[in-house]
Residue, then its C-alpha position, 0 to 999 in steps of 0.5 A: x343771796x338766798x337763805x335755805x330752809x326745809x320748808x317755807x310757808x306763805x301765810x301765818x293764819x291757823x293753817x300756816x302757823x300750825x303747819x310751821x309748829x308741826x314741821x318744827x316738831x318733826x325737825x324741819x327748818x321752817x320759815x313763815x312769811x307774813x305781810x300783816x300780823x301773825x295769826x292771820x285773819x282768824x286770830x286778828x280780824x275774824x274768829x277770835x275778836x268777833x267772839x269777844x264782841x259777841x261775849x260783850x253783847x251776850x252779857x249786855x243782854x243778860x244785864x238788860x234781863x237781870x230780873x229774870x234771874x232775881x237780880x236788879x240792875x239799873x242804868x245799863x249802858x255801854x261804851x262802844x269804844x271800850x267794847x271795841x278796845x277789849x276785842x282788839x286787846x284779845x286779838x293782840x294777846x293771841x297775836x303775841x302768843x303766836x309770836x311766842x310759839x314761833x320763837x319757842x319752836x325756832x320758826x323764822x318769821x319773815x315780815x313782808x309780801x311773799x311770792x313764789x319765784x320758783x317751785x322751791x323759792x319765795x321772794x319776800x319784798x318789804x319796801x324796796x328790799x327783797x329777801x329770797x328764801x329757798x325751801x325744799x318744799x313750799x306751802x301756800x296758806x294765803x287764805x281769803x278775804x271778804x267779797x265786795x258787793x258788786x260794783x260797790x267796794x266797802x268804804x269803812x264808813x257806810x259800807x262795811x265788811x266784817x273787818x270794818x264791823x269789828x272796829x265800828x266808828x259809830x253804833x249803827x241805828x238801822x243796819x242792813x246785813x246782806x248775807x245770812x251765813x255764819x258771819x252775817x248772822x253773828x254780826x246781826x246778832x251782835x248789833x241787834x243785842x246792842x240795840x241796832x234795828x237789824x234787817x238781814x237779807x238772804x238770796x236763798x230761801x232760808x237763812x243759814x242755808x248750809x244748816x239743817x232746814x229745821x235749824x234754819x227755820x228755828x233761827x229765823x223764828x227766834x231772830x225775828x222774835x228778838x226784833x230782827x227783820x229777816x227777808x229770804x229769797x230776796x236780792x239787794x240792789x242800787x246800794x247808794x251811800x250818802x253822808x248820813x245814810x245808805x239807800x238800798x233796793x230790796x226785791x223779794x221773791x214775788x218781784x216786788x221792789x222797795x227802797x229802804x234807808x239804813x245807817x250802815x250796811x254789812x256785806x257778808x256775801x262770801x269770800x275771795x281766795x287770795x291767789x293773786x300776785x303770788x306766782x301761781x300763773x308762772x309756775x302753772x299751778x292748777x286752779x279750780x273755780x278760783x281756788x288752788x286744786x290740791x289732793x288729800x295731802x295738800x299737794x298741787x300739780x307742781x312738785x314741792x308746791x303745796x296749799x292748805x286752808x281757805x285758799x284751797x276751798x270750802x269749808x272756810x274754817x280755821x280748824x279745817x286749815x289747821x288740820x290740813x296743815x298738819x296732814x300736809x307737813x306730816x306727808x312732807x316729812x314722810x310719816x304717811x298720814x291719812x289723807x285729809x277729808x272734810x266729811x267730819x268737820x264741825x261748823x259753828x255759828x256763835x250768835x244768840x242762840x248758837x248753832x253747831x252741826x257736823x255731817x249730813x243734814x236730814x235732807x242731804x242724807x235722804x238725797x244720798x239714798x239713806x233710809x234715816x232714823x231721826x231723833x230730836x230733843x228740845x232744850x225745854x226738856x233739860x233740867x240744866x237748860x231750864x236752870x240756866x234760863x236757856x230753854x229754847x233750842x233743840x238737838x237733832x241726830x240723823x242715823x242710817x236706819x240699816x247700820x246705825x251710823x251717825x250721819x249727822x248732828x245739828x244743834x241750836x241753843x245755848x253752848x251748842x258750839x261746845x257740845x258738838x265735839x261729842x258727836x264729832x268724836x263719835x263719828x270719827x270713831x265710827x260709833x253707832x247708836x248702840x254705843x251712844x245709847x249705852x254711854x252714861x252722860x253726867x247729870x245735870x248737864x246740857x250734854x244729856x240732850x245729846x243722849x236723849x236725841x239719840x234715844x229719841x231716834x229709836x223711840x226711847x227718849x226718857x224725858x220728853 
């Protein structure tokens, strides 16, 4: 016997659980199916617990450099078990928070592995039992998982994915990070600050390849200064784990290959969409490049079947999934929302220093045919940054020279992941350089650099 709902959501990550809340607010009867823990990968094994780890490494770094602030600290050390325990407690607290939200909004949570057995039917199995949920509409929010190194699945001992790297059985001594996207650089930053000897290998010609070229160059220089080895335009092969170490061959762009030994390897080479064994083939749901094809409202080619979040493609970000969920649900409820677009989705990397961006890079803007005006302001020109002891970094803005449209913004430095939202709002409101120039920014704040960067694009910077 089946249970009837207005909406059944497969997956409870930041796309699924936010969609459930919004649907409940709109008066829909909702069920969420989750095979692991409410909150999905982001809350339990991604966005949140990694930030707890990075906060620990940041404080550890400051303790080791306390004399720069006129302080004296001796005997600085850490307990890796307690570091990991704090991270897991943070994730656990937020998992409990999502449970409370589901209860508050009267969302039915069904634990188990779900699959579509019809366009409006989800069958959930738990052990030997099956539970059938009927929904007028179904949303697939099954997310994605880490991509394994070709021919070498992660074992949690010597070969790690992000998930293993968050609960390390031991502290790496010589760590190889394969891939330099946000995940790779964040873990490289964490373990470097905690004392590991870190090597980052990237196939493309620069690290953080989706970022503006100047940001990538600055990060490569800064991370190298911090003690990391950065190798770009290179590939890793012949990764062979042993009982006490891992050997790997690194081939650089000039064709030279050399074997190296590491204590551990973190594989951060991308993701795989979770599309297997959920009934897509039988229903004829269209896939494009191994992701579910959707329109701006999350609709697939099959009526009443929708998809949101990582399973629908890049950018693979929690806030993108949440907003997609809201648009999808509001469309289901007949509210006629604006279709979802990715032109104004901010990206953040929580390394030391932080990186944040939104919109077009300078190179992208020029390639798209824009004549640009570019402003750039350094942290060293900002009083608050100097007072904080965080004088490295810059803010860069890219404008269309003809219209004053803010095409993109790119930041590297302390707390830029908090600052970027100012530019996101400006772009959403279609603000031009004129309004940004006339806006008063509080002093002393890091945000003043945002103002100065805009002024600098038009030859009016005041403090540099």
